C-alpha positions in Angstrom: -53.1 -57.0 0.6 -55.1 -59.4 2.8 -56.9 -56.5 4.4 -57.8 -55.1 0.9 -59.2 -58.5 -0.1 -61.2 -58.8 3.1 -62.6 -55.3 2.6 -63.7 -56.1 -1.0 -65.3 -59.4 0.2 -67.1 -57.5 3.0 -68.4 -54.9 0.6 -69.6 -57.7 -1.8 -71.5 -59.5 1.0 -73.1 -56.2 2.1 -74.4 -55.5 -1.4 -75.6 -59.1 -1.8 -77.7 -58.7 1.5 -79.3 -55.5 0.2 -80.2 -57.1 -3.2 -81.8 -60.1 -1.4 -83.7 -57.8 1.0 -85.0 -55.8 -2.1 -86.0 -59.0 -3.9 -88.0 -60.2 -0.8 -89.7 -56.8 -0.4 -90.8 -56.8 -4.0 -92.1 -60.4 -3.9 -93.9 -59.8 -0.6 -95.3 -56.4 -1.6 -93.7 -54.7 1.4 -91.6 -52.4 -0.9 -94.5 -49.9 -0.7 -93.7 -49.5 3.0 -91.7 -46.3 3.1 -89.6 -47.4 6.1 -88.5 -50.6 4.3 -87.9 -48.8 1.0 -85.8 -46.1 2.8 -83.7 -48.9 4.4 -83.0 -50.5 1.0 -82.3 -47.1 -0.5 -79.8 -46.5 2.3 -78.1 -49.9 1.6 -77.6 -49.1 -2.1 -76.4 -45.6 -1.2 -73.8 -46.9 1.3 -72.5 -49.4 -1.3 -72.4 -46.6 -3.9 -74.8 -48.4 -6.2 -76.4 -45.1 -7.3 -77.9 -46.6 -10.5 -79.9 -49.1 -8.4 -80.7 -46.4 -5.8 -82.0 -44.0 -8.5 -84.3 -46.7 -9.9 -85.7 -47.4 -6.5 -86.0 -43.7 -5.6 -87.9 -43.0 -8.9 -90.3 -45.9 -8.4 -91.2 -44.9 -4.8 -94.7 -43.6 -4.7 -94.4 -42.3 -1.1 -91.2 -40.4 -0.4 -90.4 -38.5 2.7 -87.6 -36.3 3.9 -85.6 -39.3 4.9 -85.7 -40.6 1.3 -84.3 -37.3 0.0 -81.7 -37.1 2.8 -80.5 -40.6 2.0 -79.8 -39.7 -1.6 -78.2 -36.4 -0.7 -75.9 -38.0 2.0 -75.0 -40.8 -0.4 -73.8 -38.4 -3.2 -72.0 -36.2 -0.6 -70.1 -39.2 0.9 -68.9 -40.4 -2.6 -67.6 -36.9 -3.4 -70.3 -35.9 -6.0 -71.5 -32.6 -4.5 -73.0 -31.4 -7.8 -75.6 -34.1 -7.9 -76.3 -33.8 -4.1 -76.9 -30.0 -4.5 -79.3 -30.7 -7.5 -81.2 -33.2 -5.3 -81.6 -30.6 -2.5 -83.0 -28.1 -5.0 -85.5 -30.7 -6.4 -86.4 -31.6 -2.8 -87.4 -27.9 -2.1 -89.3 -27.7 -5.4 -91.2 -30.8 -4.5 -92.4 -29.2 -1.3 -90.4 -31.2 1.2 -89.1 -29.5 4.3 -85.3 -29.5 4.9 -84.2 -30.6 8.4 -81.0 -30.7 10.4 -79.8 -33.8 8.7 -80.3 -32.3 5.2 -78.3 -29.2 6.2 -75.6 -31.4 7.9 -75.1 -33.5 4.8 -75.1 -30.6 2.3 -72.7 -28.5 4.4 -70.4 -31.5 4.6 -70.4 -31.6 0.7 -69.7 -27.8 0.6 -66.8 -28.2 3.0 -65.3 -30.9 0.8 -65.6 -28.9 -2.4 -64.6 -25.6 -0.8 -67.6 -23.7 -2.3 -68.2 -21.3 0.6 -70.3 -19.0 -1.6 -72.9 -21.8 -1.7 -72.3 -22.3 2.0 -73.5 -18.7 2.6 -76.7 -19.4 0.7 -77.3 -22.5 2.8 -76.5 -20.4 5.9 -79.3 -18.0 4.9 -81.7 -21.0 4.5 -80.8 -22.2 8.0 -81.6 -18.9 9.6 -84.9 -18.5 7.6 -86.1 -21.9 8.5 -85.3 -21.5 12.2 -82.5 -24.1 12.4 -79.8 -21.6 13.6 -80.2 -23.0 17.1 -79.9 -26.7 16.0 -76.7 -28.2 17.4 -76.3 -30.5 14.4 -76.8 -27.8 11.8 -74.7 -25.3 13.8 -71.8 -27.7 14.1 -72.0 -28.5 10.4 -72.1 -24.8 9.5 -69.1 -24.1 11.7 -67.2 -27.0 10.2 -68.0 -25.8 6.7 -66.7 -22.3 7.3 -63.6 -23.7 9.1 -62.7 -26.1 6.3 -63.2 -23.4 3.6 -60.6 -21.3 5.6 -63.3 -18.7 6.5 -62.3 -18.7 10.2 -63.7 -15.3 11.0 -67.2 -16.5 9.9 -66.7 -19.8 11.7 -66.0 -17.9 14.9 -69.1 -15.8 14.5 -71.2 -19.0 14.1 -69.5 -20.5 17.1 -70.2 -17.4 19.2 -74.0 -17.6 18.4 -74.4 -21.3 19.1 -76.6 -21.9 22.1 -74.9 -25.2 22.9 -71.3 -26.0 22.3 -69.9 -29.5 22.5 -66.5 -31.1 21.8 -67.3 -31.4 18.1 -68.0 -27.6 17.9 -64.7 -26.7 19.6 -62.7 -29.2 17.6 -64.1 -27.8 14.3 -63.2 -24.2 15.2 -59.7 -25.2 16.5 -59.1 -27.3 13.3 -60.0 -24.3 11.2 -57.4 -22.0 12.8 -54.9 -24.9 12.6 -55.6 -25.2 8.8 -54.8 -21.5 8.2 -51.7 -21.8 10.4 -52.9 -19.4 13.1 -51.0 -21.1 16.0 -51.7 -18.4 18.6 -55.5 -18.4 18.2 -55.6 -22.2 18.0 -53.9 -22.6 21.3 -55.9 -19.8 22.9 -59.1 -21.6 21.9 -57.7 -24.8 23.4 -57.3 -22.9 26.7 -60.8 -21.5 26.5 -62.2 -25.0 25.8 -60.7 -26.3 29.1 -62.0 -23.2 31.0 -65.5 -24.0 29.5 -65.2 -27.4 31.2 -65.3 -29.2 27.8 -63.0 -32.2 27.8 -60.5 -32.3 24.9 -60.3 -35.5 22.9 -58.0 -36.9 20.2 -59.8 -34.6 17.6 -58.6 -31.6 19.6 -55.1 -32.6 20.4 -54.0 -34.2 17.0 -54.5 -31.0 14.9 -52.7 -28.8 17.5 -49.7 -31.1 17.4 -49.3 -30.4 13.6 -48.5 -26.8 14.5 -45.5 -27.9 16.6 -43.1 -28.4 13.8 -39.9 -26.6 14.8 -37.2 -26.9 17.5 -38.5 -23.7 19.2 -41.7 -25.6 20.1 -39.9 -28.6 21.8 -41.0 -27.6 25.3 -44.5 -26.9 24.2 -44.6 -30.4 22.7 -43.4 -31.8 26.0 -46.2 -29.9 27.9 -48.9 -31.1 25.4 -47.5 -34.7 25.9 -48.0 -34.3 29.6 -51.6 -33.1 28.9 -52.2 -36.2 26.7 -51.1 -38.5 29.5 -53.3 -36.7 32.0 -56.3 -37.0 29.7 -55.6 -40.7 29.1 -55.1 -40.2 25.3 -51.6 -41.6 25.0 -52.9 -44.9 23.5 -55.1 -43.1 20.9 -53.7 -43.9 17.5 -54.3 -40.4 16.1 -52.6 -38.7 19.0 -49.7 -41.2 19.2 -49.0 -40.7 15.5 -49.2 -37.0 15.8 -46.9 -36.8 18.8 -44.2 -39.0 17.0 -44.2 -36.6 14.1 -44.2 -33.5 16.3 -41.2 -34.7 18.4 -39.4 -35.6 15.2 -40.0 -32.2 13.6 -38.9 -30.5 16.9 -35.6 -32.3 16.6 -36.0 -35.1 19.2 -35.8 -38.4 17.4 -35.2 -40.0 20.9 -38.6 -38.9 22.3 -40.3 -39.9 19.0 -38.8 -43.4 19.4 -39.9 -43.7 23.1 -43.5 -42.9 22.1 -43.3 -45.4 19.3 -42.0 -48.1 21.6 -44.8 -47.5 24.1 -47.4 -47.9 21.4 -46.7 -51.5 20.7 -50.3 -52.7 21.4 -52.1 -49.9 19.6 -49.9 -49.4 16.5 -51.4 -49.1 13.0 -49.8 -48.6 9.6 -49.8 -44.8 10.2 -47.8 -45.3 13.4 -45.1 -47.2 11.5 -45.1 -44.6 8.7 -44.7 -41.8 11.3 -41.6 -43.4 12.7 -40.3 -44.3 9.2 -40.7 -40.6 8.2 -39.0 -39.5 11.5 -35.9 -41.5 10.7 -35.7 -40.2 7.1 -36.1 -36.6 8.2 -33.1 -37.1 10.6 -31.0 -38.8 7.9 -31.1 -42.2 9.6 -31.8 -44.2 6.5 -30.5 -47.5 7.9 -33.0 -47.4 10.8 -35.7 -46.4 8.4 -35.0 -49.6 6.4 -35.1 -51.6 9.6 -38.6 -50.2 10.5 -39.8 -51.0 7.0 -38.8 -54.6 7.4 -40.0 -54.9 11.0 -43.5 -53.7 10.2 -43.9 -56.5 7.6 -42.4 -59.1 9.9 -45.0 -58.1 12.5 -47.9 -58.4 10.0 -48.4 -54.8 8.9 -48.8 -54.4 5.1 -47.0 -51.3 3.9 -49.2 -48.8 2.1 -48.5 -46.3 -0.7 -47.0 -43.8 1.8 -44.6 -46.5 3.2 -43.3 -47.4 -0.3 -42.9 -43.8 -1.5 -41.1 -42.8 1.7 -38.7 -45.7 1.7 -38.0 -45.4 -2.0 -37.2 -41.7 -1.5 -34.3 -42.7 0.8 -32.5 -44.7 -1.9 -30.7 -41.8 -3.7 -27.3 -42.3 -2.1 -24.7 -44.6 -3.4 -24.8 -46.7 -0.2 -28.4 -47.6 -0.7 -28.3 -48.1 -4.5 -28.8 -51.9 -4.2 -31.6 -51.5 -1.7 -33.4 -49.2 -4.2 -33.2 -51.9 -6.8 -34.4 -54.5 -4.3 -37.4 -52.3 -3.4 -38.2 -52.0 -7.1 -38.3 -55.8 -7.3 -40.5 -56.0 -4.2 -42.9 -53.4 -5.7 -43.2 -55.5 -8.9 -43.7 -58.7 -6.8 -46.5 -57.1 -4.8 -48.2 -55.9 -8.1 -47.8 -52.2 -7.2 -45.8 -51.0 -10.2 -48.9 -49.4 -11.7 -49.5 -47.3 -8.6 -48.8 -43.8 -9.9 -47.4 -42.3 -6.6 -45.0 -45.4 -6.2 -44.0 -45.3 -9.9 -43.3 -41.5 -9.6 -41.1 -42.2 -6.5 -39.2 -44.8 -8.4 -38.7 -42.5 -11.4 -37.3 -39.8 -9.0 -35.1 -42.4 -7.3 -33.4 -43.4 -10.6 -33.0 -39.8 -11.7 -31.5 -38.5 -8.4 -29.3 -41.4 -7.5 -25.5 -41.1 -7.8 -25.5 -43.5 -10.8 -28.2 -41.7 -12.6 -30.3 -43.9 -14.9 -32.4 -42.1 -17.4 -33.1 -45.4 -19.2 -34.6 -47.0 -16.1 -36.7 -43.9 -15.4 -38.0 -43.8 -18.9 -38.8 -47.6 -18.8 -41.0 -47.1 -15.7 -42.7 -44.1 -17.3 -43.4 -45.9 -20.5 -44.8 -49.0 -18.7 -47.1 -46.8 -16.5 -50.7 -47.1 -17.9 -52.0 -44.1 -16.1 -49.6 -41.1 -15.8 -50.2 -37.9 -13.9 -48.7 -34.5 -14.1 -45.9 -35.5 -11.7 -44.9 -38.5 -14.0 -44.5 -36.2 -17.0 -42.7 -33.4 -15.2 -40.2 -35.9 -13.6 -39.1 -37.2 -17.0 -39.0 -33.7 -18.5 -36.9 -32.3 -15.6 -34.7 -35.4 -15.7 -33.9 -34.9 -19.4 -33.2 -31.2 -18.8 -30.9 -31.9 -15.9 -29.0 -34.6 -17.7 -28.2 -32.2 -20.5 -30.5 -33.9 -23.0 -32.0 -30.6 -23.8 -33.1 -31.5 -27.4 -34.9 -34.6 -26.1 -36.5 -32.4 -23.4 -37.9 -30.0 -25.9 -39.2 -32.9 -28.0 -40.8 -34.4 -24.9 -42.4 -31.1 -24.1 -44.0 -31.0 -27.6 -45.3 -34.5 -26.9 -46.8 -33.3 -23.6 -48.6 -30.5 -25.4 -49.9 -32.9 -28.0 -51.4 -35.3 -25.4 -52.9 -32.3 -23.5 -51.1 -32.8 -20.2 -51.7 -29.9 -17.8 -48.6 -27.7 -17.6 -47.5 -26.1 -14.4 -44.5 -24.2 -13.1 -42.3 -27.3 -12.9 -43.0 -28.0 -16.7 -42.2 -24.4 -17.7 -39.1 -24.1 -15.6 -37.7 -27.3 -17.1 -38.4 -26.4 -20.7 -37.1 -22.9 -20.3 -33.9 -24.3 -18.8 -33.5 -26.5 -21.9 -33.9 -23.5 -24.1 -31.2 -21.8 -22.1 -28.8 -24.7 -22.5 -29.4 -24.7 -26.3 -29.5 -20.9 -26.5 -32.7 -21.2 -28.5 -33.9 -17.6 -28.0 -36.9 -17.8 -30.3 -38.3 -20.9 -28.8 -37.6 -19.5 -25.3 -39.6 -16.4 -26.1 -42.5 -18.6 -27.3 -42.4 -20.5 -24.0 -42.4 -17.1 -22.2 -45.6 -16.2 -24.0 -47.1 -19.6 -22.9 -46.1 -18.7 -19.3 -47.9 -15.4 -19.6 -51.0 -17.0 -21.0 -50.9 -19.6 -18.2 -50.6 -16.9 -15.6 -47.4 -18.6 -14.3 -44.8 -16.0 -15.2 -44.7 -14.6 -11.7 -43.9 -18.0 -10.2 -40.4 -17.7 -8.7 -39.1 -20.8 -10.5 -40.5 -19.8 -13.9 -39.3 -16.2 -13.4 -35.8 -17.4 -12.4 -35.6 -19.7 -15.5 -36.6 -16.8 -17.7 -33.9 -14.5 -16.3 -31.4 -17.3 -16.7 -32.5 -18.0 -20.3 -32.3 -14.4 -21.5 -28.9 -13.9 -19.8 -27.6 -17.2 -21.4 -28.9 -16.0 -24.8 -26.9 -12.8 -24.4 -29.9 -10.4 -23.8 -29.2 -9.2 -20.2 -31.6 -6.3 -20.7 -34.6 -8.7 -21.1 -33.3 -10.7 -18.1 -33.5 -7.6 -16.0 -36.9 -6.8 -17.4 -38.2 -10.3 -16.4 -36.8 -9.7 -13.0 -38.5 -6.3 -12.5 -41.9 -7.4 -13.9 -42.2 -10.1 -11.2 -42.4 -10.1 -7.4 -38.9 -9.7 -5.9 -39.3 -11.3 -2.5 -37.7 -14.6 -3.4 -33.9 -15.2 -3.4 -34.3 -17.5 -6.4 -34.9 -14.7 -8.9 -32.2 -12.4 -7.3 -29.7 -15.2 -7.5 -30.4 -15.8 -11.2 -30.0 -12.1 -12.0 -26.6 -11.9 -10.1 -25.4 -15.0 -12.1 -26.6 -13.3 -15.3 -24.6 -10.1 -14.7 -21.6 -12.1 -13.5 -21.5 -14.2 -16.6 -21.7 -11.1 -18.8 -18.6 -9.7 -17.1 -20.7 -7.0 -15.3 -19.5 -7.9 -11.9 -19.9 -4.5 -10.3 -23.6 -4.5 -11.2 -23.9 -8.0 -9.9 -22.4 -6.8 -6.6 -24.8 -3.8 -6.5 -27.7 -6.3 -6.8 -26.3 -8.4 -3.9 -26.1 -5.3 -1.7 -29.6 -4.2 -2.7 -30.8 -7.7 -1.9 -29.2 -7.4 1.5 -30.7 -3.9 2.0 -34.2 -5.2 1.2 -33.8 -8.0 3.7 -34.4 -10.7 1.0 -33.3 -14.0 2.6 -29.8 -14.9 1.4 -29.0 -18.6 0.7 -25.9 -20.6 -0.2 -26.6 -20.1 -4.0 -26.5 -16.3 -3.5 -22.9 -16.6 -2.3 -22.0 -18.8 -5.2 -23.4 -16.1 -7.6 -21.6 -13.2 -5.8 -18.3 -15.1 -5.6 -18.5 -15.8 -9.3 -19.0 -12.1 -9.9 -16.0 -11.2 -7.8 -13.9 -13.9 -9.7 -14.9 -12.5 -13.1 -13.8 -8.9 -12.3 -10.8 -9.8 -10.2 -12.0 -8.6 -6.8 -9.9 -11.1 -4.9 -9.9 -9.4 -1.5 -13.6 -8.6 -1.5 -14.5 -12.1 -2.6 -12.3 -13.7 0.1 -13.8 -11.5 2.7 -17.3 -12.6 1.7 -16.3 -16.2 2.0 -14.9 -15.7 5.5 -18.0 -13.8 6.7 -20.6 -16.2 5.3 -21.0 -18.1 8.6 -20.3 -15.3 11.1 -22.4 -12.6 9.4 -25.0 -14.5 7.5 -25.3 -17.9 9.3 -24.5 -19.8 6.1 -21.8 -22.5 6.3 -19.5 -22.5 3.2 -19.9 -25.5 1.0 -17.7 -27.2 -1.5 -19.0 -25.0 -4.3 -18.0 -21.8 -2.4 -14.5 -23.0 -2.0 -14.4 -23.9 -5.7 -15.4 -20.3 -6.5 -12.6 -19.0 -4.2 -10.0 -21.2 -5.9 -11.2 -19.8 -9.2 -10.9 -16.3 -7.8 -7.3 -16.8 -6.8 -6.5 -18.7 -10.0 -7.8 -16.0 -12.3 -5.7 -13.5 -10.4 -2.6 -15.7 -10.9 -2.2 -16.4 -7.1 -1.7 -20.1 -7.3 0.0 -20.5 -3.9 -3.0 -18.9 -2.1 -5.4 -21.1 -4.1 -3.3 -24.2 -3.1 -3.3 -23.1 0.6 -7.0 -22.6 0.6 -7.5 -26.2 -0.7 -5.2 -27.5 2.0 -7.2 -25.7 4.8 -10.7 -26.7 3.6 -12.8 -28.4 6.3 -13.5 -31.3 4.0 -11.7 -33.3 1.3 -11.8 -31.4 -2.0 -14.0 -33.0 -4.7 -13.3 -33.2 -8.4 -14.8 -29.8 -9.2 -12.3 -28.1 -6.8 -9.4 -29.9 -8.4 -10.6 -29.2 -12.0 -10.9 -25.5 -11.1 -7.4 -25.5 -9.7 -6.1 -27.4 -12.8 -7.6 -24.8 -15.0 -5.8 -22.1 -13.0 -2.5 -24.0 -13.3 -2.9 -24.2 -17.0 -3.8 -20.4 -17.3 -0.6 -19.6 -15.3 1.5 -22.1 -17.2 2.6 -24.0 -14.1 3.1 -27.5 -15.6 4.6 -29.1 -12.5 1.7 -28.2 -10.2 -0.7 -29.0 -13.0 0.8 -32.5 -13.2 0.3 -33.1 -9.5 -3.3 -31.9 -9.6 -4.0 -34.0 -12.8 -2.7 -37.1 -11.0 -5.2 -36.6 -8.2 -8.0 -36.0 -10.7 -7.1 -39.2 -12.7 -7.5 -41.2 -9.4 -10.8 -39.5 -8.6 -12.3 -39.7 -12.1 -10.3 -42.0 -14.3 -13.0 -42.0 -17.0 -13.2 -38.2 -17.3 -11.6 -37.2 -20.7 -11.2 -33.4 -19.8 -8.2 -34.0 -17.5 -6.3 -36.0 -20.1 -7.0 -33.5 -22.8 -6.0 -30.5 -20.7 -2.8 -32.1 -19.5 -1.9 -33.3 -23.0 -2.5 -29.8 -24.5 -0.2 -28.3 -21.8 2.6 -30.7 -22.6 2.2 -30.0 -26.3 2.3 -26.2 -25.8 5.6 -26.6 -23.9 6.9 -29.1 -26.5 7.3 -31.9 -23.9 6.4 -34.6 -26.4 7.3 -37.6 -24.3 4.9 -36.6 -21.5 2.2 -35.8 -24.1 2.6 -39.2 -25.6 2.5 -40.8 -22.2 -0.9 -39.1 -21.4 -2.2 -40.2 -24.8 -1.1 -43.8 -24.1 -2.7 -43.8 -20.7 -5.9 -42.5 -22.2 -5.9 -45.3 -24.8 -5.2 -48.0 -22.2 -8.1 -46.9 -20.1 -10.5 -46.7 -23.1 -11.1 -43.0 -22.6 -12.1 -41.1 -25.7 -12.2 -37.3 -26.2 -15.8 -36.1 -26.4 -16.0 -33.6 -29.3 -17.4 -30.1 -28.7 -20.6 -29.2 -30.4 -21.9 -25.9 -31.8 -25.5 -25.2 -32.7 -27.6 -22.6 -34.4 -31.3 -21.9 -34.2 -33.2 -21.2 -37.5 -37.0 -20.9 -37.6 -37.4 -22.7 -34.2 -35.2 -25.6 -35.4 -31.9 -26.3 -33.7 -29.0 -27.5 -36.0 -26.1 -29.0 -34.1 -22.5 -29.5 -35.5 -19.1 -30.7 -34.5 -15.7 -30.5 -36.2 -15.7 -32.1 -39.7 -19.3 -33.3 -39.1 -21.0 -35.0 -42.1 -24.2 -36.1 -40.3 -26.4 -33.1 -41.2 -28.9 -33.8 -44.0 -27.8 -30.6 -45.8 -24.0 -31.1 -45.3 -23.3 -31.1 -49.1 -24.8 -27.6 -49.5 -23.2 -26.4 -46.2 -19.7 -27.5 -47.2 -20.2 -26.1 -50.7 -21.0 -22.6 -49.3 -18.2 -23.0 -46.7 -15.8 -23.8 -49.5 -16.8 -20.6 -51.4 -16.4 -18.5 -48.2 -12.9 -20.0 -47.6 -11.9 -19.2 -51.3 -13.2 -15.7 -50.9 -11.3 -15.2 -47.6 -8.1 -16.6 -49.3 -8.4 -14.1 -52.2 -9.0 -11.2 -49.9 -6.1 -12.3 -47.8 -3.7 -12.4 -50.8 -5.0 -9.0 -52.1 -4.7 -7.4 -48.7 -1.2 -8.9 -48.2 0.0 -7.3 -51.5 -1.4 -3.9 -50.4 0.2 -4.3 -47.0 3.6 -5.1 -48.6 3.4 -2.0 -50.9 2.5 0.2 -47.9 5.4 -1.4 -46.0 7.9 -0.7 -48.8 6.6 2.9 -49.1 6.8 3.5 -45.4 10.3 2.0 -45.2 11.6 4.4 -48.0 10.1 7.3 -46.2 11.6 6.3 -42.9 15.1 6.0 -44.5 14.8 9.5 -46.1 13.8 10.9 -42.7 16.7 9.2 -41.0 19.2 10.5 -43.6 18.0 14.1 -43.2 18.0 14.0 -39.4 21.5 12.5 -39.2 23.5 13.7 -42.2 26.8 12.9 -40.6 25.8 9.2 -40.6 
C-alpha cells in the first residue's frame, strides 16, 4: 500500500509542476511560444488531464505536428483509441503532415484495440507518404499486425524492412508466440542469432511461455543455459518466466533454485511466480510460507497474490487459513476489489464445509459486481441444490441487465433439469439460440441433460446432433441420458462410436458407460471396462468408478463380488461406495450384511438421515421390531431428523412443490377439496368393480364345477 501512496503523491506533484509552469507561461506571455506550449500540453497529457490539455490545444494559435502527435499519443496511452483516431483525421483535414511518430502512436492504439482493418488503412497511408522504409513506422506496423494475430502480414512487413533491430525481431517472435506457433517462433529465434542480432529479455520471456509441458523440459534447460550465456539471468522478466516454465514442465526443484538465486532482483511478480508454482504442484503449505515471507521481506502482495492464495483454501486442512485470509483482506481494505471478492466467493462455495451464506454476504456487500460475481453465486445455488433460488436469481440477473454467457446458461439449465421444469428449460434454450451460445460445449451438454431429465430423450439427441461433437462433455451427457432412460445398449453404442471417432475419453465417460452397464445388467462387460480403463485408455479408476461397479454387482444380486471389490480397492471407500453397497444389501434382503455396512456409514456420516431410515425400514419389513426401535432411538439421541421427500409440478412456468400432508401451499384448501373428491370417486369405482368381480368369480366357479363333474363322472 505504501508504494501505491507514493505513486499517487508523485503523480500529484507532477501535475502541480505542470500547472505552475502553465501559470508562469501565461503571466510572462511565453505561452505563445510553440515549444513551451507543447511541453505544457505534453505534461497535461502524461497526467491524463485531457480537459486541461484540450483547453490549451484549442487556444493555441500556432500548432505544429508535435502538438497533434502529443494529443494522439496521450489518448492512445490512456486506452481511448476512438478519440485518438478522430484527432488523426482532423490533423489531416487541417493540412498537417503525418510523420513517423504519428504512425507509431496510432498503430500502437490499433494494436491495443485489435482493429486490424483500420491498421490496413494506416498501412496504405504509410506506403503513400513514403514512410515504408522508416524504422520507427515499420516496427510499429509490424507490432500492430503481430498483436492483432495477423502473423502472415507481420512477416511480410518484416521481410520488406530495410533495417531490422531487436525490437523488430521481438515483435515478430511475440506475434507467433501469441498465436501458439511454437515451431515458427523458435525458428525465428535461431534466425535472429544468425543475423547477429543479440536477443534480450523481450525475446526470451515470450518464448518461455511456450514451454509449458513436461515434454519441453530439456528445451527449457537449453534456454536457461542461453540465458546465462547472454547475462540475462538477473533480468526480472526472464527470471519470472523461467520459474513459471520450469514449474509447468514439472520441475518444482529447478523453479525453486532460480527463485533462490534471484534474491537481490526479486519483484512482486517473482514471488507470485513461485507462489503459483507451489500451488500448481499441490504444495499449499509452501505456498502459504511464500505468501508470509514476501510480506516479512517488505513486498506488498498484489491482487494476483491474494486471489492465488485464496484459491488454495478449499481443502478442509486450510479452512481456518481461508478465514484468516478473509480477515487480512478486510484489514487491508481490499474487500471491495472485485477479483479478490470473487476468489473469496469461490473459496466459500468450493470448500468442504460449503457456506452459501458467507458467499452471499460477500456478494451483497460488493459495491461493483462483474459477470464472474453473478455467475459464481448462480452456479453455487445450482450446485447446492437450491434450484428454485437459482432460477429467481437468474430472473434478477436479467432484470439488472447483467451480460449472460455460457456459465450463466449452463447453471440455469441445470437448475431447470433438477426441477424438471421443461417449459422454462425450453425458454432458456431459445435464449441460448438468440445469444449464439447454444453450440458451446457446456451449454449443449446442459441442454442434453435437461431434456433427458425431463423425459424427452429424442430432444436430448436432437440437441446433441445440432451442435459440434468434438467434445467429450456432450457425448458424456448423451450416454448418461440413455443410461437413465434404461436404454443401455444405445448408450454403449454411443460409447463405441465416441471411441471410433477418436473423441477424447475422460473419467466421466466411464462413469456414464458403467452406469449404462449397471442399468441393463451387463455385469461382465462393465467389469471388463473397469479393468481396462488404465491399461487401454490411460485413465486411472477413481472412487466413483468403483461405486458404479458396486452398483453393477448389487443390481445383479452378486453381493459377495461387490464386497470383494470394495475390499480390494486401492483406497479407503467413501460414504458413496458404502451407500451404494447398503442399497444393494437392501435390494437382496441381506439384513446382516446391511447392518455391518450401516454401522460403518453411521461412523462416517452420523448426521445423514438416509442410513437410519433405510436400516429402520429393513428391520420393519422383516418384523424385527426391537432393532427397528433401537435405530429410531439412536436417531433421536443424535438429533437426526428424516428429511421429507418433495414432489413438484410446473404449471405456466411456475413450480409448485409439495411434500406428504403439506398444508403450506396457498391453494391447499382447494387442492385437498379436489383430492377428496377424487378419492371418493376412486372408492366408489373400487366398490362397484369389486361387486362385478365377485359376480364374475361366482359365475366362473359354477362353470368350473360343471366342467369338472362332466370330465370326471366317477368322482
